[in-house]
matplotlib code that plots the C-alpha trace (Angstrom):
import matplotlib.pyplot as plt

x = [-0.6, -3.7, -1.4, 0.9, -2.0, -2.9, 0.7, 1.0, -2.2, -1.2, 2.0, 0.5, -2.0, 1.0, 2.9, -0.2, -0.6, 3.1, 3.1, 5.8, 3.1, 1.0, -0.1, 2.9, 5.4, 2.7, 2.8, 6.5, 6.8, 3.9, 5.6, 8.9, 7.3, 4.6, 4.4, 6.9, 5.6, 2.0, 0.8, 2.6, 1.3, -2.3, -1.8, -0.8, -3.7, -6.0, -4.5, -4.2, -7.9, -8.8, -6.4, -7.5, -10.3, -9.9, -6.0, -6.7, -9.1, -6.9, -3.9, -6.4, -7.5, -3.8, -2.9, -5.9, -4.4, -4.8, -8.7, -10.5]
y = [111.2, 109.6, 108.1, 111.1, 112.8, 109.7, 109.0, 112.8, 112.5, 109.3, 111.1, 114.4, 112.0, 110.4, 113.4, 114.9, 111.4, 111.4, 115.1, 115.9, 118.3, 120.7, 124.3, 126.3, 124.1, 124.9, 128.4, 128.7, 127.0, 129.1, 132.2, 131.2, 130.1, 132.6, 134.4, 132.8, 129.2, 130.2, 127.3, 124.9, 125.8, 126.3, 122.7, 121.4, 123.3, 121.6, 118.1, 119.2, 120.3, 116.8, 115.4, 117.9, 120.6, 122.4, 122.9, 123.9, 126.7, 127.8, 128.4, 130.0, 132.5, 133.1, 133.5, 135.2, 135.4, 131.5, 131.5, 130.3]
z = [54.0, 56.1, 58.6, 59.5, 61.7, 63.4, 64.7, 65.4, 67.5, 69.4, 70.2, 71.4, 73.7, 75.1, 75.7, 77.5, 79.3, 80.9, 81.7, 78.5, 77.4, 79.5, 79.3, 80.4, 77.7, 75.0, 75.9, 76.0, 72.9, 71.2, 72.3, 70.6, 67.4, 66.6, 64.4, 61.9, 62.2, 62.6, 60.0, 62.3, 65.8, 64.1, 63.0, 66.3, 68.0, 66.0, 67.1, 70.7, 70.6, 69.5, 72.4, 75.1, 74.7, 77.7, 77.1, 73.6, 74.7, 77.3, 74.9, 72.4, 74.7, 75.5, 71.9, 70.1, 66.8, 66.8, 67.2, 63.8]

ax = plt.figure().add_subplot(projection="3d")
ax.plot(x, y, z, "-o")
ax.set_aspect("equal")
plt.show()
């Protein structure tokens, strides 16, 4: 169970570096996933926060229901 978050974080970092993840893509995904998949989006946002604090903050401002 400890390896899953590490792999997920590495994939997130790779996606950011390769340009597959950005604010527009994440916003679009969040719009389609919320509110039905709130817990999953919230978990992804926590991983994203470790990878890119600025992007996570922007998304949190755009989707206030995710603020902790």
